C-alpha positions in Angstrom: 1.3 -16.1 22.5 -0.8 -14.4 19.8 1.0 -13.1 16.7 0.6 -9.6 15.3 -1.1 -10.8 12.1 -3.2 -13.6 13.6 -6.5 -11.7 13.4 -6.0 -10.3 9.9 -7.8 -11.7 6.9 -6.0 -12.9 3.8 -7.1 -9.7 1.9 -5.7 -7.5 4.7 -2.4 -9.4 4.8 -2.0 -9.0 1.0 -2.9 -5.3 1.3 -0.3 -4.8 4.1 2.3 -6.6 2.1 1.9 -4.3 -0.9 1.6 -1.1 1.1 4.7 -2.0 3.1 6.6 -2.7 -0.2 5.3 0.5 -1.7 6.4 2.6 1.3 9.8 1.1 1.2 10.4 2.3 -2.4 12.5 5.5 -3.0 10.0 6.7 -5.6 7.1 6.6 -3.1 9.3 8.3 -0.4 10.4 11.1 -2.8 7.0 11.8 -4.4 4.3 11.0 -1.9 4.1 14.4 -0.2 4.1 16.4 -3.5 1.4 14.0 -4.9 -0.7 14.6 -1.8 -0.4 18.4 -2.2 -1.4 18.2 -5.9 -4.4 16.0 -4.9 -5.4 18.6 -2.2 -5.4 21.3 -4.9 -7.3 19.2 -7.5 -9.6 17.0 -5.5 -9.8 19.0 -2.3 -8.8 18.2 1.2 -11.9 16.2 2.2 -11.8 13.9 -0.8 -8.1 13.4 -0.6 -8.2 12.6 3.1 -11.2 10.3 2.5 -9.2 8.4 -0.1 -6.2 8.1 2.1 -8.2 7.0 5.2 -10.1 4.4 3.3 -7.1 2.9 1.5 -3.9 2.8 3.6 -4.4 4.9 6.8 -6.4 2.1 8.5 -3.2 0.0 8.5 -1.3 2.5 10.6 -3.9 4.3 12.7 -6.9 3.5 14.7 -9.1 6.1 13.0 -9.8 9.8 12.9 -11.3 10.2 16.4 -10.5 9.5 20.0 -13.7 7.4 20.1 -12.3 5.0 17.5 -9.0 4.7 19.4 -10.8 3.8 22.6 -13.0 1.2 20.8 -9.8 -0.3 19.3 -8.1 -0.4 22.7 -11.1 -2.1 24.3 -11.2 -4.7 21.5 -7.4 -5.3 21.9 -7.7 -5.8 25.6 -10.4 -8.4 25.1 
């Protein structure tokens, strides 16, 4: 049976470890949404979403489109 993390690179495993630790902290939980709102006002929605999508979102979602989801499902089924 294949494990959940078997196909992850060492870099991705380290990234997941630190992101999961960060998301478990009370400071992150309390201040992440206000920080995102400030970033939306200062950097704009597109740049903020780009930064989120290219840093941590890929760990939790397939992507921004249905096409990326279908591609990931096909790869998973192989």
